[in-house]
N, C-alpha and C positions, 0 to 999 in steps of 0.2 A: 542579531538573526539578520540575514540577507532578506533582500523584499522578494522573495518569489511569492507565485501566486499561491502556492502551501503556505507560507507565514501569514498571507493577508487571509486565508481560509482561520488557520489556527487564531489569529485577532479578531476574528467574526466580522471582518470589513466586507468579504463577499459572502454569498451564501453558499451552503454546501447542505447535502443530503447526510448528515453524520449518523453513522448507525453503529460507533463504537467510540467509547472515550474511557481514559484512566487518568493516570497522573503523568504519563509519559509518552503516551502512544494517542495518538487520533485516527480514525477510520472513516471514511466517508465514499459515497457511490462517487464512481467515475463519470465524467459528463459526455463521455465517448465510448459506452462500454462495449468487450470485445467479446462478450457472453453474456447469458441472461444474468448472472450476479457477476458485478465485476466493482470490487471494494479495493480502495489505495489506503495502506498504512503507512501513516506518517510518525517520526519523532517530533514530539512537540517543541523540545526545548534546544536541541542540537540540530543546526541547521547543515548537515553534513552533506557536501554538493554530491560526491558520488560513491558509491561503494570503495572506490581505490583509495577515498581519504578517512575511511573509518579507522582510529587509532584502538589499538588493543585494548586501553580503557574503556572503548564505547561498544565494546562486543558484545555486552550484556544488553545493552540498548537494542541493539540489531536482533538479539534473540527476543526481545520484548515485542519486535513487530510480528515475529514467526509466531510466537505465543497467543499474541491477541489475534491473528487472522484464524488459528485454528480454533480458539475460542469462539471466534464469530461464526465459524463455520458448523461447529458442533451446535451451538444456539441457534440456528436458523434452520437446522435440519439437513444438511446437504453433505455433511461430513463422511456418512456412511457410502452415500453415491460416490465422493472423491470430489476434488479440488485441486487446482493448480496453484501455485504460487512462484511468482517470476520478480526479479529484481534487475531492472536494465542497468548498465552502467556505460556512459557518454552516448554519445549522437549517432555511432556506428550501432550500436545495439537499440537504439529507440529510444533513449532518455531524452526527454523534452524539457522537463522541469528538473534543475538542480539543486534537489533536496532529496537525500535517498528517500525511496519510498519501494513498500513491496505492492504487488498486485495479487489480490486473491480472485482469480476466476472459477466459476461454476455454474451450475444451474441447467447443463445439458451435457452430453458427451464432447469433449473437447478435441479438435482435431490438433496440427500442427500449430504450435506458437498460438494456443488459445482461440482459434477461431472453430466456432461450432462444425462439426463433422456433417 
């Protein structure tokens, strides 16, 4: 696994507020939230740099990120009001950590690109 900040969070070398964990996925609060709820979901074992690097045999892993986000939204009680999931791919889309991750944004009406309206 490459040594990104996310790899260091997975190894518990740096602190994070973890809100979801299973065998394959880790979910933790974003340190620079763009909405009242902003959680990142990452694969724990495959350090895939970008969405373009996902291989067909890793499709289920990407699906697990989505399912983890939906489960967290239901468990925390904001699924019925709505939420947004976003995956950025490369610099022009805003990706700053090159370990794929899914952003879950919720907790208020969301404007364009996740900013509260």
